[in-house]
CHARMM internal coordinates of N, CA and C (Angstrom, degrees):
IC EDIT
DIST 1 N 1 CA 1.4394
DIST 1 CA 1 C 1.5357
ANGL 1 N 1 CA 1 C 112.82
DIST 1 C 2 N 1.3286
ANGL 1 CA 1 C 2 N 116.86
DIHE 1 N 1 CA 1 C 2 N -14.18
DIST 2 N 2 CA 1.4562
ANGL 1 C 2 N 2 CA 120.57
DIHE 1 CA 1 C 2 N 2 CA 177.98
DIST 2 CA 2 C 1.5309
ANGL 2 N 2 CA 2 C 113.67
DIHE 1 C 2 N 2 CA 2 C -59.93
DIST 2 C 3 N 1.3254
ANGL 2 CA 2 C 3 N 114.21
DIHE 2 N 2 CA 2 C 3 N -37.66
DIST 3 N 3 CA 1.4759
ANGL 2 C 3 N 3 CA 119.61
DIHE 2 CA 2 C 3 N 3 CA 177.05
DIST 3 CA 3 C 1.5454
ANGL 3 N 3 CA 3 C 110.62
DIHE 2 C 3 N 3 CA 3 C -62.75
DIST 3 C 4 N 1.3051
ANGL 3 CA 3 C 4 N 117.32
DIHE 3 N 3 CA 3 C 4 N -45.87
DIST 4 N 4 CA 1.4469
ANGL 3 C 4 N 4 CA 119.67
DIHE 3 CA 3 C 4 N 4 CA 179.68
DIST 4 CA 4 C 1.5034
ANGL 4 N 4 CA 4 C 112.32
DIHE 3 C 4 N 4 CA 4 C -64.74
DIST 4 C 5 N 1.3258
ANGL 4 CA 4 C 5 N 117.21
DIHE 4 N 4 CA 4 C 5 N -37.47
DIST 5 N 5 CA 1.4806
ANGL 4 C 5 N 5 CA 119.48
DIHE 4 CA 4 C 5 N 5 CA 178.22
DIST 5 CA 5 C 1.5097
ANGL 5 N 5 CA 5 C 109.57
DIHE 4 C 5 N 5 CA 5 C -65.99
DIST 5 C 6 N 1.3304
ANGL 5 CA 5 C 6 N 118.14
DIHE 5 N 5 CA 5 C 6 N -42.22
DIST 6 N 6 CA 1.4454
ANGL 5 C 6 N 6 CA 121.55
DIHE 5 CA 5 C 6 N 6 CA -179.62
DIST 6 CA 6 C 1.5318
ANGL 6 N 6 CA 6 C 112.05
DIHE 5 C 6 N 6 CA 6 C -61.39
DIST 6 C 7 N 1.3535
ANGL 6 CA 6 C 7 N 115.92
DIHE 6 N 6 CA 6 C 7 N -39.82
DIST 7 N 7 CA 1.4526
ANGL 6 C 7 N 7 CA 119.29
DIHE 6 CA 6 C 7 N 7 CA -179.84
DIST 7 CA 7 C 1.5220
ANGL 7 N 7 CA 7 C 109.92
DIHE 6 C 7 N 7 CA 7 C -71.21
DIST 7 C 8 N 1.3088
ANGL 7 CA 7 C 8 N 116.47
DIHE 7 N 7 CA 7 C 8 N -37.00
DIST 8 N 8 CA 1.5101
ANGL 7 C 8 N 8 CA 120.29
DIHE 7 CA 7 C 8 N 8 CA 177.96
DIST 8 CA 8 C 1.5213
ANGL 8 N 8 CA 8 C 109.18
DIHE 7 C 8 N 8 CA 8 C -62.71
DIST 8 C 9 N 1.2898
ANGL 8 CA 8 C 9 N 119.66
DIHE 8 N 8 CA 8 C 9 N -37.85
DIST 9 N 9 CA 1.4685
ANGL 8 C 9 N 9 CA 124.29
DIHE 8 CA 8 C 9 N 9 CA 179.09
DIST 9 CA 9 C 1.5500
ANGL 9 N 9 CA 9 C 109.51
DIHE 8 C 9 N 9 CA 9 C -65.99
DIST 9 C 10 N 1.3017
ANGL 9 CA 9 C 10 N 115.84
DIHE 9 N 9 CA 9 C 10 N -42.37
DIST 10 N 10 CA 1.4388
ANGL 9 C 10 N 10 CA 120.67
DIHE 9 CA 9 C 10 N 10 CA 177.58
DIST 10 CA 10 C 1.5499
ANGL 10 N 10 CA 10 C 111.19
DIHE 9 C 10 N 10 CA 10 C -62.41
DIST 10 C 11 N 1.3011
ANGL 10 CA 10 C 11 N 114.47
DIHE 10 N 10 CA 10 C 11 N -44.69
DIST 11 N 11 CA 1.5183
ANGL 10 C 11 N 11 CA 120.49
DIHE 10 CA 10 C 11 N 11 CA 178.66
DIST 11 CA 11 C 1.5138
ANGL 11 N 11 CA 11 C 109.83
DIHE 10 C 11 N 11 CA 11 C -61.57
DIST 11 C 12 N 1.3467
ANGL 11 CA 11 C 12 N 115.09
DIHE 11 N 11 CA 11 C 12 N -41.94
DIST 12 N 12 CA 1.5115
ANGL 11 C 12 N 12 CA 118.74
DIHE 11 CA 11 C 12 N 12 CA -179.93
DIST 12 CA 12 C 1.5463
ANGL 12 N 12 CA 12 C 110.78
DIHE 11 C 12 N 12 CA 12 C -65.02
DIST 12 C 13 N 1.3371
ANGL 12 CA 12 C 13 N 116.26
DIHE 12 N 12 CA 12 C 13 N -24.87
DIST 13 N 13 CA 1.4769
ANGL 12 C 13 N 13 CA 119.26
DIHE 12 CA 12 C 13 N 13 CA 177.96
DIST 13 CA 13 C 1.5255
ANGL 13 N 13 CA 13 C 112.87
DIHE 12 C 13 N 13 CA 13 C -89.37
DIST 13 C 14 N 1.3475
ANGL 13 CA 13 C 14 N 116.33
DIHE 13 N 13 CA 13 C 14 N 2.31
DIST 14 N 14 CA 1.4620
ANGL 13 C 14 N 14 CA 119.48
DIHE 13 CA 13 C 14 N 14 CA 174.92
DIST 14 CA 14 C 1.4896
ANGL 14 N 14 CA 14 C 115.66
DIHE 13 C 14 N 14 CA 14 C 110.28
DIST 14 C 15 N 1.3262
ANGL 14 CA 14 C 15 N 120.76
DIHE 14 N 14 CA 14 C 15 N -9.32
DIST 15 N 15 CA 1.4342
ANGL 14 C 15 N 15 CA 122.96
DIHE 14 CA 14 C 15 N 15 CA -178.25
DIST 15 CA 15 C 1.5366
ANGL 15 N 15 CA 15 C 107.61
DIHE 14 C 15 N 15 CA 15 C -75.90
DIST 15 C 16 N 1.3301
ANGL 15 CA 15 C 16 N 117.13
DIHE 15 N 15 CA 15 C 16 N 143.95
DIST 16 N 16 CA 1.4577
ANGL 15 C 16 N 16 CA 121.85
DIHE 15 CA 15 C 16 N 16 CA 173.13
DIST 16 CA 16 C 1.4976
ANGL 16 N 16 CA 16 C 109.55
DIHE 15 C 16 N 16 CA 16 C -129.05
DIST 16 C 17 N 1.3238
ANGL 16 CA 16 C 17 N 118.35
DIHE 16 N 16 CA 16 C 17 N 133.45
DIST 17 N 17 CA 1.5120
ANGL 16 C 17 N 17 CA 118.81
DIHE 16 CA 16 C 17 N 17 CA 176.59
DIST 17 CA 17 C 1.5343
ANGL 17 N 17 CA 17 C 109.69
DIHE 16 C 17 N 17 CA 17 C -71.04
DIST 17 C 18 N 1.2865
ANGL 17 CA 17 C 18 N 115.96
DIHE 17 N 17 CA 17 C 18 N 156.18
DIST 18 N 18 CA 1.4897
ANGL 17 C 18 N 18 CA 122.45
DIHE 17 CA 17 C 18 N 18 CA -178.61
DIST 18 CA 18 C 1.5462
ANGL 18 N 18 CA 18 C 108.49
DIHE 17 C 18 N 18 CA 18 C -77.02
DIST 18 C 19 N 1.3323
ANGL 18 CA 18 C 19 N 117.50
DIHE 18 N 18 CA 18 C 19 N -22.12
DIST 19 N 19 CA 1.4717
ANGL 18 C 19 N 19 CA 124.60
DIHE 18 CA 18 C 19 N 19 CA -178.38
DIST 19 CA 19 C 1.4620
ANGL 19 N 19 CA 19 C 110.38
DIHE 18 C 19 N 19 CA 19 C -128.33
DIST 19 C 20 N 1.3114
ANGL 19 CA 19 C 20 N 115.20
DIHE 19 N 19 CA 19 C 20 N 162.04
DIST 20 N 20 CA 1.4812
ANGL 19 C 20 N 20 CA 119.84
DIHE 19 CA 19 C 20 N 20 CA 175.74
DIST 20 CA 20 C 1.5246
ANGL 20 N 20 CA 20 C 108.71
DIHE 19 C 20 N 20 CA 20 C -72.59
DIST 20 C 21 N 1.2835
ANGL 20 CA 20 C 21 N 117.70
DIHE 20 N 20 CA 20 C 21 N 134.26
DIST 21 N 21 CA 1.4712
ANGL 20 C 21 N 21 CA 125.04
DIHE 20 CA 20 C 21 N 21 CA 176.55
DIST 21 CA 21 C 1.4984
ANGL 21 N 21 CA 21 C 109.98
DIHE 20 C 21 N 21 CA 21 C -105.08
DIST 21 C 22 N 1.3043
ANGL 21 CA 21 C 22 N 117.50
DIHE 21 N 21 CA 21 C 22 N 133.28
DIST 22 N 22 CA 1.4901
ANGL 21 C 22 N 22 CA 122.11
DIHE 21 CA 21 C 22 N 22 CA 177.47
DIST 22 CA 22 C 1.5049
ANGL 22 N 22 CA 22 C 107.11
DIHE 21 C 22 N 22 CA 22 C -119.86
DIST 22 C 23 N 1.3515
ANGL 22 CA 22 C 23 N 114.71
DIHE 22 N 22 CA 22 C 23 N 120.98
DIST 23 N 23 CA 1.4656
ANGL 22 C 23 N 23 CA 119.49
DIHE 22 CA 22 C 23 N 23 CA 174.68
DIST 23 CA 23 C 1.5700
ANGL 23 N 23 CA 23 C 106.15
DIHE 22 C 23 N 23 CA 23 C -106.28
DIST 23 C 24 N 1.3104
ANGL 23 CA 23 C 24 N 115.62
DIHE 23 N 23 CA 23 C 24 N 135.45
DIST 24 N 24 CA 1.4663
ANGL 23 C 24 N 24 CA 118.88
DIHE 23 CA 23 C 24 N 24 CA -177.14
DIST 24 CA 24 C 1.5292
ANGL 24 N 24 CA 24 C 110.50
DIHE 23 C 24 N 24 CA 24 C -136.92
DIST 24 C 25 N 1.3213
ANGL 24 CA 24 C 25 N 115.12
DIHE 24 N 24 CA 24 C 25 N 144.80
DIST 25 N 25 CA 1.4500
ANGL 24 C 25 N 25 CA 120.63
DIHE 24 CA 24 C 25 N 25 CA 174.71
DIST 25 CA 25 C 1.5275
ANGL 25 N 25 CA 25 C 106.79
DIHE 24 C 25 N 25 CA 25 C -121.17
DIST 25 C 26 N 1.2904
ANGL 25 CA 25 C 26 N 117.42
DIHE 25 N 25 CA 25 C 26 N 134.04
DIST 26 N 26 CA 1.4459
ANGL 25 C 26 N 26 CA 120.86
DIHE 25 CA 25 C 26 N 26 CA -175.89
DIST 26 CA 26 C 1.4572
ANGL 26 N 26 CA 26 C 114.12
DIHE 25 C 26 N 26 CA 26 C -107.89
DIST 26 C 27 N 1.2853
ANGL 26 CA 26 C 27 N 116.59
DIHE 26 N 26 CA 26 C 27 N 148.06
DIST 27 N 27 CA 1.4383
ANGL 26 C 27 N 27 CA 123.56
DIHE 26 CA 26 C 27 N 27 CA 172.68
DIST 27 CA 27 C 1.5432
ANGL 27 N 27 CA 27 C 106.76
DIHE 26 C 27 N 27 CA 27 C -111.73
DIST 27 C 28 N 1.3029
ANGL 27 CA 27 C 28 N 117.37
DIHE 27 N 27 CA 27 C 28 N 158.64
DIST 28 N 28 CA 1.4678
ANGL 27 C 28 N 28 CA 123.54
DIHE 27 CA 27 C 28 N 28 CA -179.45
DIST 28 CA 28 C 1.4936
ANGL 28 N 28 CA 28 C 113.57
DIHE 27 C 28 N 28 CA 28 C 58.81
DIST 28 C 29 N 1.2958
ANGL 28 CA 28 C 29 N 115.86
DIHE 28 N 28 CA 28 C 29 N 41.84
DIST 29 N 29 CA 1.4748
ANGL 28 C 29 N 29 CA 119.59
DIHE 28 CA 28 C 29 N 29 CA 179.80
DIST 29 CA 29 C 1.5242
ANGL 29 N 29 CA 29 C 112.30
DIHE 28 C 29 N 29 CA 29 C -77.98
DIST 29 C 30 N 1.3444
ANGL 29 CA 29 C 30 N 113.85
DIHE 29 N 29 CA 29 C 30 N -52.39
DIST 30 N 30 CA 1.4659
ANGL 29 C 30 N 30 CA 115.82
DIHE 29 CA 29 C 30 N 30 CA -174.60
DIST 30 CA 30 C 1.5268
ANGL 30 N 30 CA 30 C 115.35
DIHE 29 C 30 N 30 CA 30 C -62.26
DIST 30 C 31 N 1.3342
ANGL 30 CA 30 C 31 N 120.46
DIHE 30 N 30 CA 30 C 31 N -33.25
DIST 31 N 31 CA 1.4445
ANGL 30 C 31 N 31 CA 116.77
DIHE 30 CA 30 C 31 N 31 CA 177.63
DIST 31 CA 31 C 1.5571
ANGL 31 N 31 CA 31 C 112.66
DIHE 30 C 31 N 31 CA 31 C -88.41
DIST 31 C 32 N 1.2989
ANGL 31 CA 31 C 32 N 118.18
DIHE 31 N 31 CA 31 C 32 N 50.00
DIST 32 N 32 CA 1.4476
ANGL 31 C 32 N 32 CA 118.98
DIHE 31 CA 31 C 32 N 32 CA 172.89
DIST 32 CA 32 C 1.5309
ANGL 32 N 32 CA 32 C 116.11
DIHE 31 C 32 N 32 CA 32 C 113.93
DIST 32 C 33 N 1.2746
ANGL 32 CA 32 C 33 N 121.42
DIHE 32 N 32 CA 32 C 33 N 16.85
DIST 33 N 33 CA 1.4404
ANGL 32 C 33 N 33 CA 123.30
DIHE 32 CA 32 C 33 N 33 CA 179.88
DIST 33 CA 33 C 1.5343
ANGL 33 N 33 CA 33 C 115.26
DIHE 32 C 33 N 33 CA 33 C 55.44
DIST 33 C 34 N 1.2720
ANGL 33 CA 33 C 34 N 115.61
DIHE 33 N 33 CA 33 C 34 N 34.71
DIST 34 N 34 CA 1.4471
ANGL 33 C 34 N 34 CA 121.51
DIHE 33 CA 33 C 34 N 34 CA -173.04
DIST 34 CA 34 C 1.5284
ANGL 34 N 34 CA 34 C 113.97
DIHE 33 C 34 N 34 CA 34 C -61.73
DIST 34 C 35 N 1.3650
ANGL 34 CA 34 C 35 N 116.76
DIHE 34 N 34 CA 34 C 35 N -45.67
DIST 35 N 35 CA 1.4603
ANGL 34 C 35 N 35 CA 119.61
DIHE 34 CA 34 C 35 N 35 CA -177.08
DIST 35 CA 35 C 1.4996
ANGL 35 N 35 CA 35 C 113.33
DIHE 34 C 35 N 35 CA 35 C -63.06
DIST 35 C 36 N 1.3137
ANGL 35 CA 35 C 36 N 117.00
DIHE 35 N 35 CA 35 C 36 N -49.90
DIST 36 N 36 CA 1.4790
ANGL 35 C 36 N 36 CA 121.05
DIHE 35 CA 35 C 36 N 36 CA -176.80
DIST 36 CA 36 C 1.5205
ANGL 36 N 36 CA 36 C 111.09
DIHE 35 C 36 N 36 CA 36 C -70.79
DIST 36 C 37 N 1.3136
ANGL 36 CA 36 C 37 N 117.48
DIHE 36 N 36 CA 36 C 37 N -36.69
DIST 37 N 37 CA 1.4633
ANGL 36 C 37 N 37 CA 121.95
DIHE 36 CA 36 C 37 N 37 CA 178.65
DIST 37 CA 37 C 1.5360
ANGL 37 N 37 CA 37 C 109.33
DIHE 36 C 37 N 37 CA 37 C -62.63
DIST 37 C 38 N 1.2800
ANGL 37 CA 37 C 38 N 121.37
DIHE 37 N 37 CA 37 C 38 N -46.94
DIST 38 N 38 CA 1.4083
ANGL 37 C 38 N 38 CA 125.12
DIHE 37 CA 37 C 38 N 38 CA 177.09
DIST 38 CA 38 C 1.5116
ANGL 38 N 38 CA 38 C 112.29
DIHE 37 C 38 N 38 CA 38 C -57.11
DIST 38 C 39 N 1.3442
ANGL 38 CA 38 C 39 N 114.98
DIHE 38 N 38 CA 38 C 39 N -48.03
DIST 39 N 39 CA 1.5054
ANGL 38 C 39 N 39 CA 120.74
DIHE 38 CA 38 C 39 N 39 CA -179.97
DIST 39 CA 39 C 1.5509
ANGL 39 N 39 CA 39 C 110.72
DIHE 38 C 39 N 39 CA 39 C -60.48
DIST 39 C 40 N 1.3350
ANGL 39 CA 39 C 40 N 116.61
DIHE 39 N 39 CA 39 C 40 N -45.82
DIST 40 N 40 CA 1.4627
ANGL 39 C 40 N 40 CA 118.18
DIHE 39 CA 39 C 40 N 40 CA -179.13
DIST 40 CA 40 C 1.4859
ANGL 40 N 40 CA 40 C 111.00
DIHE 39 C 40 N 40 CA 40 C -66.62
DIST 40 C 41 N 1.3245
ANGL 40 CA 40 C 41 N 119.26
DIHE 40 N 40 CA 40 C 41 N -42.01
DIST 41 N 41 CA 1.4322
ANGL 40 C 41 N 41 CA 120.84
DIHE 40 CA 40 C 41 N 41 CA 178.03
DIST 41 CA 41 C 1.5342
ANGL 41 N 41 CA 41 C 111.84
DIHE 40 C 41 N 41 CA 41 C -59.74
DIST 41 C 42 N 1.2934
ANGL 41 CA 41 C 42 N 118.58
DIHE 41 N 41 CA 41 C 42 N -39.14
DIST 42 N 42 CA 1.4553
ANGL 41 C 42 N 42 CA 122.70
DIHE 41 CA 41 C 42 N 42 CA 179.55
DIST 42 CA 42 C 1.5120
ANGL 42 N 42 CA 42 C 112.24
DIHE 41 C 42 N 42 CA 42 C -69.43
DIST 42 C 43 N 1.3197
ANGL 42 CA 42 C 43 N 118.59
DIHE 42 N 42 CA 42 C 43 N -31.73
DIST 43 N 43 CA 1.4625
ANGL 42 C 43 N 43 CA 123.70
DIHE 42 CA 42 C 43 N 43 CA -176.07
DIST 43 CA 43 C 1.5351
ANGL 43 N 43 CA 43 C 113.31
DIHE 42 C 43 N 43 CA 43 C -110.07
DIST 43 C 44 N 1.2833
ANGL 43 CA 43 C 44 N 117.50
DIHE 43 N 43 CA 43 C 44 N 15.86
DIST 44 N 44 CA 1.5047
ANGL 43 C 44 N 44 CA 121.37
DIHE 43 CA 43 C 44 N 44 CA -171.50
DIST 44 CA 44 C 1.5460
ANGL 44 N 44 CA 44 C 111.84
DIHE 43 C 44 N 44 CA 44 C -57.11
DIST 44 C 45 N 1.3401
ANGL 44 CA 44 C 45 N 119.17
DIHE 44 N 44 CA 44 C 45 N -44.79
DIST 45 N 45 CA 1.4768
ANGL 44 C 45 N 45 CA 118.75
DIHE 44 CA 44 C 45 N 45 CA -178.64
DIST 45 CA 45 C 1.4946
ANGL 45 N 45 CA 45 C 111.29
DIHE 44 C 45 N 45 CA 45 C -60.87
DIST 45 C 46 N 1.3668
ANGL 45 CA 45 C 46 N 117.00
DIHE 45 N 45 CA 45 C 46 N -47.92
DIST 46 N 46 CA 1.4514
ANGL 45 C 46 N 46 CA 119.84
DIHE 45 CA 45 C 46 N 46 CA -176.90
DIST 46 CA 46 C 1.5542
ANGL 46 N 46 CA 46 C 110.58
DIHE 45 C 46 N 46 CA 46 C -65.96
DIST 46 C 47 N 1.3311
ANGL 46 CA 46 C 47 N 116.72
DIHE 46 N 46 CA 46 C 47 N -35.81
DIST 47 N 47 CA 1.4618
ANGL 46 C 47 N 47 CA 119.92
DIHE 46 CA 46 C 47 N 47 CA 178.18
DIST 47 CA 47 C 1.5721
ANGL 47 N 47 CA 47 C 110.67
DIHE 46 C 47 N 47 CA 47 C -64.42
DIST 47 C 48 N 1.3149
ANGL 47 CA 47 C 48 N 116.35
DIHE 47 N 47 CA 47 C 48 N -40.84
DIST 48 N 48 CA 1.4354
ANGL 47 C 48 N 48 CA 119.28
DIHE 47 CA 47 C 48 N 48 CA 178.36
DIST 48 CA 48 C 1.5440
ANGL 48 N 48 CA 48 C 112.30
DIHE 47 C 48 N 48 CA 48 C -62.77
DIST 48 C 49 N 1.2911
ANGL 48 CA 48 C 49 N 116.40
DIHE 48 N 48 CA 48 C 49 N -35.89
DIST 49 N 49 CA 1.4661
ANGL 48 C 49 N 49 CA 120.57
DIHE 48 CA 48 C 49 N 49 CA -175.43
DIST 49 CA 49 C 1.5609
ANGL 49 N 49 CA 49 C 109.88
DIHE 48 C 49 N 49 CA 49 C -84.14
DIST 49 C 50 N 1.3306
ANGL 49 CA 49 C 50 N 119.92
DIHE 49 N 49 CA 49 C 50 N -35.59
DIST 50 N 50 CA 1.4297
ANGL 49 C 50 N 50 CA 121.40
DIHE 49 CA 49 C 50 N 50 CA -168.29
DIST 50 CA 50 C 1.5100
ANGL 50 N 50 CA 50 C 119.93
DIHE 49 C 50 N 50 CA 50 C -120.19
DIST 50 C 51 N 1.3061
ANGL 50 CA 50 C 51 N 117.04
DIHE 50 N 50 CA 50 C 51 N -21.07
DIST 51 N 51 CA 1.4580
ANGL 50 C 51 N 51 CA 119.19
DIHE 50 CA 50 C 51 N 51 CA -175.82
DIST 51 CA 51 C 1.5451
ANGL 51 N 51 CA 51 C 111.54
DIHE 50 C 51 N 51 CA 51 C -64.69
DIST 51 C 52 N 1.3330
ANGL 51 CA 51 C 52 N 114.78
DIHE 51 N 51 CA 51 C 52 N 137.24
DIST 52 N 52 CA 1.4300
ANGL 51 C 52 N 52 CA 120.67
DIHE 51 CA 51 C 52 N 52 CA 177.28
DIST 52 CA 52 C 1.5140
ANGL 52 N 52 CA 52 C 113.50
DIHE 51 C 52 N 52 CA 52 C -106.84
DIST 52 C 53 N 1.3460
ANGL 52 CA 52 C 53 N 113.18
DIHE 52 N 52 CA 52 C 53 N -40.63
DIST 53 N 53 CA 1.4877
ANGL 52 C 53 N 53 CA 119.09
DIHE 52 CA 52 C 53 N 53 CA 179.69
DIST 53 CA 53 C 1.4619
ANGL 53 N 53 CA 53 C 110.74
DIHE 52 C 53 N 53 CA 53 C -156.01
DIST 53 C 54 N 1.3480
ANGL 53 CA 53 C 54 N 115.32
DIHE 53 N 53 CA 53 C 54 N 160.10
DIST 54 N 54 CA 1.4149
ANGL 53 C 54 N 54 CA 122.75
DIHE 53 CA 53 C 54 N 54 CA 177.36
DIST 54 CA 54 C 1.5285
ANGL 54 N 54 CA 54 C 106.07
DIHE 53 C 54 N 54 CA 54 C -132.41
DIST 54 C 55 N 1.3247
ANGL 54 CA 54 C 55 N 116.20
DIHE 54 N 54 CA 54 C 55 N 129.87
DIST 55 N 55 CA 1.4807
ANGL 54 C 55 N 55 CA 121.26
DIHE 54 CA 54 C 55 N 55 CA 179.09
DIST 55 CA 55 C 1.4882
ANGL 55 N 55 CA 55 C 108.06
DIHE 54 C 55 N 55 CA 55 C -125.76
DIST 55 C 56 N 1.3024
ANGL 55 CA 55 C 56 N 115.13
DIHE 55 N 55 CA 55 C 56 N 119.56
DIST 56 N 56 CA 1.4736
ANGL 55 C 56 N 56 CA 122.48
DIHE 55 CA 55 C 56 N 56 CA 179.87
DIST 56 CA 56 C 1.5157
ANGL 56 N 56 CA 56 C 109.08
DIHE 55 C 56 N 56 CA 56 C -99.31
DIST 56 C 57 N 1.2939
ANGL 56 CA 56 C 57 N 119.61
DIHE 56 N 56 CA 56 C 57 N 117.72
DIST 57 N 57 CA 1.4464
ANGL 56 C 57 N 57 CA 120.45
DIHE 56 CA 56 C 57 N 57 CA -179.69
DIST 57 CA 57 C 1.5573
ANGL 57 N 57 CA 57 C 111.74
DIHE 56 C 57 N 57 CA 57 C -111.73
DIST 57 C 58 N 1.3015
ANGL 57 CA 57 C 58 N 115.25
DIHE 57 N 57 CA 57 C 58 N 31.14
DIST 58 N 58 CA 1.4685
ANGL 57 C 58 N 58 CA 120.42
DIHE 57 CA 57 C 58 N 58 CA -178.39
DIST 58 CA 58 C 1.5060
ANGL 58 N 58 CA 58 C 108.94
DIHE 57 C 58 N 58 CA 58 C -61.27
DIST 58 C 59 N 1.3353
ANGL 58 CA 58 C 59 N 114.32
DIHE 58 N 58 CA 58 C 59 N 118.97
DIST 59 N 59 CA 1.4753
ANGL 58 C 59 N 59 CA 117.91
DIHE 58 CA 58 C 59 N 59 CA 177.04
DIST 59 CA 59 C 1.5021
ANGL 59 N 59 CA 59 C 113.32
DIHE 58 C 59 N 59 CA 59 C 60.54
DIST 59 C 60 N 1.3206
ANGL 59 CA 59 C 60 N 117.39
DIHE 59 N 59 CA 59 C 60 N 31.15
DIST 60 N 60 CA 1.4645
ANGL 59 C 60 N 60 CA 121.44
DIHE 59 CA 59 C 60 N 60 CA -175.32
DIST 60 CA 60 C 1.5173
ANGL 60 N 60 CA 60 C 110.23
DIHE 59 C 60 N 60 CA 60 C -76.86
DIST 60 C 61 N 1.3353
ANGL 60 CA 60 C 61 N 117.48
DIHE 60 N 60 CA 60 C 61 N 105.69
DIST 61 N 61 CA 1.4415
ANGL 60 C 61 N 61 CA 120.03
DIHE 60 CA 60 C 61 N 61 CA 174.86
DIST 61 CA 61 C 1.5209
ANGL 61 N 61 CA 61 C 110.04
DIHE 60 C 61 N 61 CA 61 C -129.62
DIST 61 C 62 N 1.3232
ANGL 61 CA 61 C 62 N 113.62
DIHE 61 N 61 CA 61 C 62 N 28.72
DIST 62 N 62 CA 1.4730
ANGL 61 C 62 N 62 CA 118.66
DIHE 61 CA 61 C 62 N 62 CA -174.03
DIST 62 CA 62 C 1.5313
ANGL 62 N 62 CA 62 C 114.61
DIHE 61 C 62 N 62 CA 62 C -100.38
DIST 62 C 63 N 1.3338
ANGL 62 CA 62 C 63 N 116.63
DIHE 62 N 62 CA 62 C 63 N 4.83
DIST 63 N 63 CA 1.4439
ANGL 62 C 63 N 63 CA 117.16
DIHE 62 CA 62 C 63 N 63 CA -180.00
DIST 63 CA 63 C 1.4904
ANGL 63 N 63 CA 63 C 112.83
DIHE 62 C 63 N 63 CA 63 C 130.15
DIST 63 C 64 N 1.3314
ANGL 63 CA 63 C 64 N 115.31
DIHE 63 N 63 CA 63 C 64 N -143.00
DIST 64 N 64 CA 1.4554
ANGL 63 C 64 N 64 CA 122.56
DIHE 63 CA 63 C 64 N 64 CA -173.83
DIST 64 CA 64 C 1.5112
ANGL 64 N 64 CA 64 C 112.94
DIHE 63 C 64 N 64 CA 64 C -121.74
DIST 64 C 65 N 1.2988
ANGL 64 CA 64 C 65 N 117.47
DIHE 64 N 64 CA 64 C 65 N 146.24
DIST 65 N 65 CA 1.4662
ANGL 64 C 65 N 65 CA 122.50
DIHE 64 CA 64 C 65 N 65 CA 173.98
DIST 65 CA 65 C 1.5238
ANGL 65 N 65 CA 65 C 107.20
DIHE 64 C 65 N 65 CA 65 C -100.89
DIST 65 C 66 N 1.2998
ANGL 65 CA 65 C 66 N 115.19
DIHE 65 N 65 CA 65 C 66 N 118.71
DIST 66 N 66 CA 1.4848
ANGL 65 C 66 N 66 CA 119.91
DIHE 65 CA 65 C 66 N 66 CA 178.76
DIST 66 CA 66 C 1.4969
ANGL 66 N 66 CA 66 C 108.93
DIHE 65 C 66 N 66 CA 66 C -113.30
DIST 66 C 67 N 1.3531
ANGL 66 CA 66 C 67 N 117.92
DIHE 66 N 66 CA 66 C 67 N 132.10
DIST 67 N 67 CA 1.4707
ANGL 66 C 67 N 67 CA 120.66
DIHE 66 CA 66 C 67 N 67 CA 177.43
DIST 67 CA 67 C 1.5131
ANGL 67 N 67 CA 67 C 108.50
DIHE 66 C 67 N 67 CA 67 C -155.30
DIST 67 C 68 N 1.2656
ANGL 67 CA 67 C 68 N 118.24
DIHE 67 N 67 CA 67 C 68 N 159.70
DIST 68 N 68 CA 1.4845
ANGL 67 C 68 N 68 CA 124.86
DIHE 67 CA 67 C 68 N 68 CA 179.86
DIST 68 CA 68 C 1.5187
ANGL 68 N 68 CA 68 C 109.46
DIHE 67 C 68 N 68 CA 68 C -124.66
END
COOR INIT
IC SEED 1 N 1 CA 1 C
IC BUILD
């Protein structure tokens, strides 16, 4: 949730992303990826047309992601 908070602070300061950002939290991941699988199946057509990237930060304690 730290990433979502950081983005919300940037937006509050006037920054706007060039694309729509979607933050999601899944339930039932360990017993078979049920939460994310259901969401992707429900939104598959839109994802095929519009998705640009997917970043998974599950348990990310390895540092920072930098990109331009």
